[in-house]
All heavy atoms as a GROMACS GRO file, in nm:
protein
  487
    1MET      N    1   9.342   8.720   8.753
    1MET     CA    2   9.422   8.814   8.821
    1MET      C    3   9.332   8.920   8.891
    1MET      O    4   9.244   8.967   8.825
    1MET     CB    5   9.518   8.882   8.722
    1MET     CG    6   9.599   8.997   8.788
    1MET     SD    7   9.732   9.060   8.677
    1MET     CE    8   9.638   9.142   8.552
    2ASN      N    9   9.356   8.941   9.015
    2ASN     CA   10   9.279   9.039   9.091
    2ASN      C   11   9.357   9.164   9.109
    2ASN      O   12   9.472   9.163   9.145
    2ASN     CB   13   9.247   8.990   9.235
    2ASN     CG   14   9.146   8.871   9.229
    2ASN    OD1   15   9.067   8.865   9.137
    2ASN    ND2   16   9.157   8.782   9.324
    3LEU      N   17   9.295   9.277   9.079
    3LEU     CA   18   9.363   9.404   9.091
    3LEU      C   19   9.296   9.482   9.204
    3LEU      O   20   9.173   9.488   9.204
    3LEU     CB   21   9.350   9.489   8.960
    3LEU     CG   22   9.424   9.434   8.837
    3LEU    CD1   23   9.396   9.530   8.718
    3LEU    CD2   24   9.570   9.424   8.862
    4ARG      N   25   9.375   9.528   9.288
    4ARG     CA   26   9.319   9.614   9.397
    4ARG      C   27   9.363   9.755   9.369
    4ARG      O   28   9.485   9.781   9.354
    4ARG     CB   29   9.370   9.565   9.531
    4ARG     CG   30   9.314   9.435   9.571
    4ARG     CD   31   9.357   9.394   9.713
    4ARG     NE   32   9.508   9.398   9.722
    4ARG     CZ   33   9.566   9.425   9.834
    4ARG    NH1   34   9.506   9.451   9.943
    4ARG    NH2   35   9.704   9.422   9.834
    5ARG      N   36   9.271   9.842   9.373
    5ARG     CA   37   9.308   9.985   9.350
    5ARG      C   38   9.291  10.059   9.483
    5ARG      O   39   9.198  10.038   9.553
    5ARG     CB   40   9.220  10.052   9.244
    5ARG     CG   41   9.240   9.988   9.108
    5ARG     CD   42   9.153  10.049   9.008
    5ARG     NE   43   9.172   9.978   8.882
    5ARG     CZ   44   9.211  10.032   8.771
    5ARG    NH1   45   9.234  10.153   8.768
    5ARG    NH2   46   9.221   9.961   8.666
    6ARG      N   47   9.393  10.140   9.506
    6ARG     CA   48   9.392  10.220   9.631
    6ARG      C   49   9.400  10.365   9.596
    6ARG      O   50   9.497  10.408   9.536
    6ARG     CB   51   9.504  10.177   9.718
    6ARG     CG   52   9.506  10.256   9.844
    6ARG     CD   53   9.617  10.197   9.932
    6ARG     NE   54   9.616  10.274  10.054
    6ARG     CZ   55   9.677  10.234  10.162
    6ARG    NH1   56   9.750  10.127  10.160
    6ARG    NH2   57   9.672  10.308  10.268
    7TYR      N   58   9.299  10.441   9.639
    7TYR     CA   59   9.302  10.586   9.616
    7TYR      C   60   9.313  10.653   9.751
    7TYR      O   61   9.256  10.604   9.855
    7TYR     CB   62   9.172  10.630   9.547
    7TYR     CG   63   9.162  10.568   9.406
    7TYR    CD1   64   9.085  10.459   9.387
    7TYR    CD2   65   9.233  10.616   9.302
    7TYR    CE1   66   9.074  10.398   9.267
    7TYR    CE2   67   9.222  10.561   9.176
    7TYR     CZ   68   9.141  10.453   9.162
    7TYR     OH   69   9.130  10.393   9.037
    8GLY      N   70   9.373  10.765   9.757
    8GLY     CA   71   9.381  10.844   9.881
    8GLY      C   72   9.519  10.830   9.943
    8GLY      O   73   9.604  10.766   9.889
    9PRO      N   74   9.534  10.894  10.056
    9PRO     CA   75   9.666  10.903  10.124
    9PRO      C   76   9.701  10.766  10.187
    9PRO      O   77   9.619  10.682  10.216
    9PRO     CB   78   9.643  11.008  10.235
    9PRO     CG   79   9.495  11.011  10.258
    9PRO     CD   80   9.430  10.975  10.126
   10VAL      N   81   9.829  10.752  10.207
   10VAL     CA   82   9.887  10.631  10.268
   10VAL      C   83   9.904  10.661  10.416
   10VAL      O   84   9.955  10.770  10.451
   10VAL     CB   85  10.018  10.593  10.200
   10VAL    CG1   86  10.081  10.472  10.267
   10VAL    CG2   87   9.998  10.564  10.050
   11ALA      N   88   9.865  10.571  10.498
   11ALA     CA   89   9.877  10.589  10.646
   11ALA      C   90  10.025  10.596  10.692
   11ALA      O   91  10.110  10.537  10.621
   11ALA     CB   92   9.808  10.479  10.720
   12VAL      N   93  10.051  10.678  10.786
   12VAL     CA   94  10.190  10.701  10.838
   12VAL      C   95  10.252  10.568  10.879
   12VAL      O   96  10.366  10.540  10.853
   12VAL     CB   97  10.187  10.801  10.948
   12VAL    CG1   98  10.328  10.809  11.016
   12VAL    CG2   99  10.149  10.939  10.902
   13ASP      N  100  10.167  10.482  10.943
   13ASP     CA  101  10.228  10.353  10.990
   13ASP      C  102  10.272  10.264  10.871
   13ASP      O  103  10.369  10.192  10.875
   13ASP     CB  104  10.141  10.282  11.087
   13ASP     CG  105  10.004  10.246  11.023
   13ASP    OD1  106   9.952  10.322  10.937
   13ASP    OD2  107   9.946  10.143  11.063
   14GLU      N  108  10.194  10.277  10.760
   14GLU     CA  109  10.232  10.196  10.640
   14GLU      C  110  10.362  10.251  10.580
   14GLU      O  111  10.446  10.178  10.534
   14GLU     CB  112  10.123  10.195  10.539
   14GLU     CG  113  10.162  10.116  10.418
   14GLU     CD  114  10.054  10.101  10.311
   14GLU    OE1  115   9.935  10.141  10.333
   14GLU    OE2  116  10.083  10.050  10.202
   15LEU      N  117  10.375  10.385  10.576
   15LEU     CA  118  10.494  10.450  10.527
   15LEU      C  119  10.614  10.403  10.609
   15LEU      O  120  10.721  10.364  10.553
   15LEU     CB  121  10.486  10.604  10.526
   15LEU     CG  122  10.404  10.666  10.415
   15LEU    CD1  123  10.394  10.815  10.438
   15LEU    CD2  124  10.462  10.636  10.281
   16ASP      N  125  10.599  10.409  10.738
   16ASP     CA  126  10.709  10.367  10.826
   16ASP      C  127  10.752  10.221  10.798
   16ASP      O  128  10.866  10.186  10.796
   16ASP     CB  129  10.674  10.385  10.975
   16ASP     CG  130  10.664  10.528  11.018
   16ASP    OD1  131  10.732  10.613  10.946
   16ASP    OD2  132  10.599  10.558  11.118
   17ARG      N  133  10.650  10.131  10.782
   17ARG     CA  134  10.672   9.994  10.757
   17ARG      C  135  10.745   9.977  10.623
   17ARG      O  136  10.842   9.897  10.616
   17ARG     CB  137  10.543   9.919  10.758
   17ARG     CG  138  10.558   9.766  10.737
   17ARG     CD  139  10.424   9.695  10.737
   17ARG     NE  140  10.336   9.743  10.626
   17ARG     CZ  141  10.344   9.712  10.500
   17ARG    NH1  142  10.435   9.631  10.457
   17ARG    NH2  143  10.251   9.753  10.412
   18ARG      N  144  10.704  10.047  10.520
   18ARG     CA  145  10.765  10.030  10.391
   18ARG      C  146  10.912  10.084  10.388
   18ARG      O  147  10.998  10.027  10.327
   18ARG     CB  148  10.686  10.109  10.285
   18ARG     CG  149  10.547  10.052  10.263
   18ARG     CD  150  10.543   9.971  10.136
   18ARG     NE  151  10.403   9.931  10.113
   18ARG     CZ  152  10.349   9.933   9.993
   18ARG    NH1  153  10.416   9.969   9.884
   18ARG    NH2  154  10.226   9.898   9.976
   19LEU      N  155  10.934  10.199  10.459
   19LEU     CA  156  11.067  10.253  10.468
   19LEU      C  157  11.160  10.156  10.540
   19LEU      O  158  11.271  10.136  10.501
   19LEU     CB  159  11.065  10.389  10.536
   19LEU     CG  160  11.009  10.507  10.462
   19LEU    CD1  161  10.988  10.624  10.554
   19LEU    CD2  162  11.097  10.540  10.340
   20ALA      N  163  11.110  10.095  10.646
   20ALA     CA  164  11.195   9.999  10.728
   20ALA      C  165  11.219   9.871  10.644
   20ALA      O  166  11.329   9.817  10.655
   20ALA     CB  167  11.122   9.965  10.856
   21ALA      N  168  11.123   9.830  10.567
   21ALA     CA  169  11.137   9.708  10.489
   21ALA      C  170  11.230   9.723  10.368
   21ALA      O  171  11.289   9.623  10.322
   21ALA     CB  172  10.999   9.653  10.443
   22GLY      N  173  11.245   9.843  10.317
   22GLY     CA  174  11.328   9.861  10.202
   22GLY      C  175  11.253   9.845  10.073
   22GLY      O  176  11.132   9.818  10.070
   23GLN      N  177  11.319   9.856   9.965
   23GLN     CA  178  11.266   9.848   9.830
   23GLN      C  179  11.242   9.698   9.798
   23GLN      O  180  11.312   9.614   9.838
   23GLN     CB  181  11.361   9.905   9.727
   23GLN     CG  182  11.391  10.053   9.749
   23GLN     CD  183  11.472  10.112   9.638
   23GLN    OE1  184  11.420  10.151   9.535
   23GLN    NE2  185  11.600  10.120   9.664
   24ASP      N  186  11.134   9.680   9.726
   24ASP     CA  187  11.100   9.545   9.670
   24ASP      C  188  11.026   9.565   9.545
   24ASP      O  189  11.021   9.674   9.488
   24ASP     CB  190  11.026   9.462   9.775
   24ASP     CG  191  10.892   9.528   9.821
   24ASP    OD1  192  10.837   9.605   9.746
   24ASP    OD2  193  10.845   9.491   9.923
   25GLN      N  194  10.958   9.455   9.496
   25GLN     CA  195  10.892   9.469   9.366
   25GLN      C  196  10.769   9.561   9.376
   25GLN      O  197  10.713   9.596   9.267
   25GLN     CB  198  10.852   9.334   9.314
   25GLN     CG  199  10.741   9.260   9.389
   25GLN     CD  200  10.715   9.128   9.334
   25GLN    OE1  201  10.786   9.075   9.246
   25GLN    NE2  202  10.600   9.071   9.381
   26HIS      N  203  10.725   9.595   9.493
   26HIS     CA  204  10.606   9.685   9.502
   26HIS      C  205  10.635   9.814   9.573
   26HIS      O  206  10.547   9.892   9.602
   26HIS     CB  207  10.496   9.610   9.579
   26HIS     CG  208  10.446   9.494   9.508
   26HIS    ND1  209  10.371   9.502   9.396
   26HIS    CD2  210  10.459   9.362   9.525
   26HIS    CE1  211  10.338   9.383   9.350
   26HIS    NE2  212  10.398   9.293   9.434
   27THR      N  213  10.762   9.836   9.605
   27THR     CA  214  10.802   9.966   9.667
   27THR      C  215  10.934  10.009   9.606
   27THR      O  216  11.029   9.939   9.598
   27THR     CB  217  10.829   9.944   9.822
   27THR    OG1  218  10.711   9.888   9.881
   27THR    CG2  219  10.854  10.077   9.887
   28VAL      N  220  10.935  10.141   9.565
   28VAL     CA  221  11.059  10.194   9.510
   28VAL      C  222  11.090  10.328   9.570
   28VAL      O  223  10.996  10.406   9.598
   28VAL     CB  224  11.045  10.208   9.353
   28VAL    CG1  225  10.940  10.300   9.310
   28VAL    CG2  226  11.182  10.244   9.293
   29PHE      N  227  11.215  10.352   9.605
   29PHE     CA  228  11.257  10.482   9.662
   29PHE      C  229  11.325  10.557   9.555
   29PHE      O  230  11.413  10.509   9.485
   29PHE     CB  231  11.356  10.457   9.777
   29PHE     CG  232  11.306  10.379   9.891
   29PHE    CD1  233  11.396  10.312   9.972
   29PHE    CD2  234  11.171  10.370   9.918
   29PHE    CE1  235  11.348  10.235  10.081
   29PHE    CE2  236  11.130  10.289  10.026
   29PHE     CZ  237  11.208  10.231  10.108
   30LEU      N  238  11.288  10.687   9.539
   30LEU     CA  239  11.345  10.770   9.437
   30LEU      C  240  11.400  10.898   9.504
   30LEU      O  241  11.329  10.959   9.587
   30LEU     CB  242  11.243  10.809   9.328
   30LEU     CG  243  11.190  10.695   9.248
   30LEU    CD1  244  11.064  10.730   9.169
   30LEU    CD2  245  11.297  10.646   9.151
   31SER      N  246  11.515  10.939   9.466
   31SER     CA  247  11.577  11.065   9.520
   31SER      C  248  11.493  11.181   9.487
   31SER      O  249  11.421  11.183   9.384
   31SER     CB  250  11.718  11.078   9.462
   31SER     OG  251  11.763  11.206   9.482
   32ALA      N  252  11.502  11.283   9.562
   32ALA     CA  253  11.430  11.411   9.535
   32ALA      C  254  11.480  11.472   9.403
   32ALA      O  255  11.412  11.547   9.337
   32ALA     CB  256  11.444  11.506   9.651
   33LYS      N  257  11.600  11.432   9.363
   33LYS     CA  258  11.663  11.488   9.240
   33LYS      C  259  11.650  11.391   9.123
   33LYS      O  260  11.726  11.404   9.023
   33LYS     CB  261  11.809  11.523   9.265
   33LYS     CG  262  11.828  11.628   9.373
   33LYS     CD  263  11.973  11.662   9.399
   33LYS     CE  264  11.987  11.766   9.495
   33LYS     NZ  265  12.122  11.802   9.524
   34SER      N  266  11.559  11.295   9.135
   34SER     CA  267  11.542  11.198   9.024
   34SER      C  268  11.496  11.269   8.898
   34SER      O  269  11.413  11.361   8.907
   34SER     CB  270  11.440  11.091   9.064
   34SER     OG  271  11.489  11.005   9.164
   35LYS      N  272  11.545  11.220   8.788
   35LYS     CA  273  11.505  11.281   8.658
   35LYS      C  274  11.366  11.229   8.621
   35LYS      O  275  11.328  11.121   8.659
   35LYS     CB  276  11.604  11.245   8.555
   35LYS     CG  277  11.740  11.310   8.580
   35LYS     CD  278  11.839  11.287   8.472
   35LYS     CE  279  11.966  11.356   8.509
   35LYS     NZ  280  12.068  11.348   8.408
   36PRO      N  281  11.288  11.306   8.550
   36PRO     CA  282  11.150  11.267   8.507
   36PRO      C  283  11.152  11.123   8.438
   36PRO      O  284  11.062  11.049   8.464
   36PRO     CB  285  11.106  11.374   8.415
   36PRO     CG  286  11.180  11.497   8.461
   36PRO     CD  287  11.317  11.443   8.505
   37ARG      N  288  11.250  11.102   8.361
   37ARG     CA  289  11.252  10.970   8.290
   37ARG      C  290  11.268  10.861   8.392
   37ARG      O  291  11.204  10.751   8.376
   37ARG     CB  292  11.369  10.968   8.191
   37ARG     CG  293  11.371  10.841   8.114
   37ARG     CD  294  11.479  10.831   8.005
   37ARG     NE  295  11.483  10.710   7.941
   37ARG     CZ  296  11.432  10.689   7.820
   37ARG    NH1  297  11.375  10.788   7.756
   37ARG    NH2  298  11.436  10.569   7.764
   38ALA      N  299  11.348  10.874   8.495
   38ALA     CA  300  11.369  10.768   8.592
   38ALA      C  301  11.237  10.748   8.669
   38ALA      O  302  11.200  10.633   8.706
   38ALA     CB  303  11.481  10.805   8.691
   39ILE      N  304  11.167  10.852   8.701
   39ILE     CA  305  11.042  10.843   8.770
   39ILE      C  306  10.941  10.768   8.682
   39ILE      O  307  10.866  10.678   8.729
   39ILE     CB  308  10.986  10.984   8.813
   39ILE    CG1  309  11.081  11.044   8.914
   39ILE    CG2  310  10.841  10.974   8.862
   39ILE    CD1  311  11.055  11.191   8.949
   40ALA      N  312  10.934  10.810   8.558
   40ALA     CA  313  10.839  10.742   8.462
   40ALA      C  314  10.871  10.598   8.451
   40ALA      O  315  10.776  10.512   8.448
   40ALA     CB  316  10.845  10.814   8.325
   41GLU      N  317  10.997  10.558   8.437
   41GLU     CA  318  11.036  10.418   8.426
   41GLU      C  319  10.996  10.340   8.551
   41GLU      O  320  10.951  10.226   8.540
   41GLU     CB  321  11.186  10.404   8.400
   41GLU     CG  322  11.222  10.449   8.256
   41GLU     CD  323  11.370  10.449   8.236
   41GLU    OE1  324  11.452  10.432   8.333
   41GLU    OE2  325  11.416  10.472   8.122
   42SER      N  326  11.014  10.401   8.665
   42SER     CA  327  10.977  10.332   8.794
   42SER      C  328  10.834  10.311   8.802
   42SER      O  329  10.780  10.208   8.843
   42SER     CB  330  11.030  10.419   8.912
   42SER     OG  331  11.167  10.420   8.912
   43LEU      N  332  10.752  10.413   8.766
   43LEU     CA  333  10.604  10.400   8.774
   43LEU      C  334  10.556  10.300   8.670
   43LEU      O  335  10.465  10.220   8.698
   43LEU     CB  336  10.539  10.541   8.741
   43LEU     CG  337  10.563  10.644   8.848
   43LEU    CD1  338  10.503  10.779   8.805
   43LEU    CD2  339  10.509  10.602   8.986
   44ALA      N  340  10.619  10.289   8.552
   44ALA     CA  341  10.581  10.189   8.455
   44ALA      C  342  10.608  10.051   8.508
   44ALA      O  343  10.532   9.957   8.491
   44ALA     CB  344  10.650  10.214   8.318
   45ALA      N  345  10.726  10.037   8.572
   45ALA     CA  346  10.762   9.906   8.629
   45ALA      C  347  10.662   9.865   8.738
   45ALA      O  348  10.620   9.746   8.746
   45ALA     CB  349  10.903   9.908   8.684
   46LEU      N  350  10.625   9.958   8.820
   46LEU     CA  351  10.527   9.924   8.928
   46LEU      C  352  10.393   9.887   8.867
   46LEU      O  353  10.328   9.794   8.915
   46LEU     CB  354  10.507  10.044   9.020
   46LEU     CG  355  10.629  10.074   9.121
   46LEU    CD1  356  10.602  10.199   9.189
   46LEU    CD2  357  10.644   9.954   9.214
   47ALA      N  358  10.353   9.958   8.762
   47ALA     CA  359  10.228   9.926   8.695
   47ALA      C  360  10.230   9.785   8.633
   47ALA      O  361  10.131   9.712   8.644
   47ALA     CB  362  10.200  10.030   8.587
   48ASN      N  363  10.344   9.747   8.584
   48ASN     CA  364  10.359   9.611   8.526
   48ASN      C  365  10.372   9.505   8.629
   48ASN      O  366  10.359   9.386   8.599
   48ASN     CB  367  10.480   9.612   8.433
   48ASN     CG  368  10.454   9.683   8.302
   48ASN    OD1  369  10.339   9.690   8.258
   48ASN    ND2  370  10.553   9.742   8.246
   49ALA      N  371  10.393   9.547   8.757
   49ALA     CA  372  10.412   9.447   8.862
   49ALA      C  373  10.287   9.448   8.956
   49ALA      O  374  10.301   9.428   9.074
   49ALA     CB  375  10.543   9.481   8.947
   50ASP      N  376  10.169   9.478   8.898
   50ASP     CA  377  10.047   9.477   8.976
   50ASP      C  378  10.043   9.594   9.077
   50ASP      O  379   9.974   9.582   9.181
   50ASP     CB  380  10.022   9.340   9.042
   50ASP     CG  381  10.003   9.229   8.948
   50ASP    OD1  382   9.948   9.254   8.837
   50ASP    OD2  383  10.039   9.121   8.972
   51GLY      N  384  10.114   9.700   9.051
   51GLY     CA  385  10.098   9.817   9.138
   51GLY      C  386  10.207   9.825   9.245
   51GLY      O  387  10.289   9.734   9.254
   52GLY      N  388  10.203   9.933   9.318
   52GLY     CA  389  10.299   9.952   9.424
   52GLY      C  390  10.302  10.096   9.467
   52GLY      O  391  10.214  10.168   9.442
   53LEU      N  392  10.412  10.128   9.539
   53LEU     CA  393  10.429  10.262   9.598
   53LEU      C  394  10.559  10.323   9.561
   53LEU      O  395  10.662  10.258   9.588
   53LEU     CB  396  10.408  10.251   9.746
   53LEU     CG  397  10.414  10.382   9.829
   53LEU    CD1  398  10.295  10.467   9.796
   53LEU    CD2  399  10.415  10.351   9.981
   54ALA      N  400  10.560  10.438   9.497
   54ALA     CA  401  10.685  10.507   9.468
   54ALA      C  402  10.701  10.624   9.569
   54ALA      O  403  10.607  10.706   9.586
   54ALA     CB  404  10.679  10.567   9.330
   55LEU      N  405  10.804  10.621   9.645
   55LEU     CA  406  10.829  10.725   9.741
   55LEU      C  407  10.944  10.812   9.689
   55LEU      O  408  11.058  10.772   9.676
   55LEU     CB  409  10.875  10.658   9.874
   55LEU     CG  410  10.766  10.570   9.937
   55LEU    CD1  411  10.822  10.502  10.062
   55LEU    CD2  412  10.646  10.650   9.973
   56ILE      N  413  10.907  10.936   9.657
   56ILE     CA  414  10.998  11.031   9.601
   56ILE      C  415  11.051  11.120   9.719
   56ILE      O  416  10.975  11.164   9.804
   56ILE     CB  417  10.933  11.120   9.496
   56ILE    CG1  418  10.886  11.034   9.382
   56ILE    CG2  419  11.028  11.231   9.448
   56ILE    CD1  420  10.805  11.102   9.276
   57GLY      N  421  11.184  11.136   9.721
   57GLY     CA  422  11.245  11.208   9.828
   57GLY      C  423  11.302  11.121   9.934
   57GLY      O  424  11.319  11.154  10.053
   58VAL      N  425  11.328  10.993   9.893
   58VAL     CA  426  11.383  10.892   9.986
   58VAL      C  427  11.510  10.832   9.925
   58VAL      O  428  11.514  10.805   9.806
   58VAL     CB  429  11.277  10.781  10.012
   58VAL    CG1  430  11.336  10.672  10.098
   58VAL    CG2  431  11.151  10.838  10.065
   59THR      N  432  11.611  10.818  10.006
   59THR     CA  433  11.737  10.760   9.959
   59THR      C  434  11.719  10.611   9.937
   59THR      O  435  11.628  10.550   9.981
   59THR     CB  436  11.854  10.783  10.059
   59THR    OG1  437  11.825  10.712  10.177
   59THR    CG2  438  11.874  10.933  10.090
   60ALA      N  439  11.820  10.549   9.870
   60ALA     CA  440  11.812  10.407   9.844
   60ALA      C  441  11.816  10.324   9.975
   60ALA      O  442  11.765  10.214   9.978
   60ALA     CB  443  11.934  10.363   9.757
   61LYS      N  444  11.871  10.390  10.079
   61LYS     CA  445  11.873  10.316  10.208
   61LYS      C  446  11.749  10.336  10.293
   61LYS      O  447  11.737  10.289  10.405
   61LYS     CB  448  11.996  10.363  10.290
   61LYS     CG  449  12.128  10.319  10.227
   61LYS     CD  450  12.243  10.363  10.312
   61LYS     CE  451  12.373  10.316  10.247
   61LYS     NZ  452  12.489  10.357  10.333
   62GLY      N  453  11.652  10.420  10.241
   62GLY     CA  454  11.525  10.437  10.312
   62GLY      C  455  11.521  10.554  10.402
   62GLY      O  456  11.434  10.575  10.482
   63SER      N  457  11.619  10.648  10.388
   63SER     CA  458  11.615  10.773  10.468
   63SER      C  459  11.547  10.885  10.394
   63SER      O  460  11.565  10.906  10.275
   63SER     CB  461  11.761  10.817  10.498
   63SER     OG  462  11.832  10.723  10.570
   64VAL      N  463  11.457  10.952  10.462
   64VAL     CA  464  11.385  11.066  10.402
   64VAL      C  465  11.482  11.180  10.385
   64VAL      O  466  11.552  11.214  10.475
   64VAL     CB  467  11.262  11.109  10.489
   64VAL    CG1  468  11.187  11.225  10.428
   64VAL    CG2  469  11.169  10.984  10.501
   65GLN      N  470  11.486  11.235  10.262
   65GLN     CA  471  11.571  11.349  10.233
   65GLN      C  472  11.508  11.481  10.280
   65GLN      O  473  11.385  11.493  10.286
   65GLN     CB  474  11.595  11.360  10.083
   65GLN     CG  475  11.673  11.242  10.027
   65GLN     CD  476  11.686  11.248   9.880
   65GLN    OE1  477  11.590  11.280   9.807
   65GLN    NE2  478  11.802  11.213   9.826
   66LYS      N  479  11.592  11.576  10.318
   66LYS     CA  480  11.540  11.704  10.363
   66LYS      C  481  11.553  11.809  10.263
   66LYS      O  482  11.628  11.800  10.167
   66LYS     CB  483  11.619  11.751  10.487
   66LYS     CG  484  11.589  11.657  10.603
   66LYS     CD  485  11.657  11.706  10.725
   66LYS     CE  486  11.623  11.613  10.842
   66LYS     NZ  487  11.658  11.661  10.966
   0.00000   0.00000   0.00000
């Protein structure tokens, strides 16, 4: 198994692509009002799925919350 680690900011074009593509096994959208436990569970799931991106402040439909 190969693990790729990515440190640093995510490019705007990648964020746009992920928002448009929706949630999958490597991308999760979490409401700005998500409880700490829900965030922790999502991060653990991503870690178990070889990593991914958790976007906090995004609706389930991929809209950025204000």
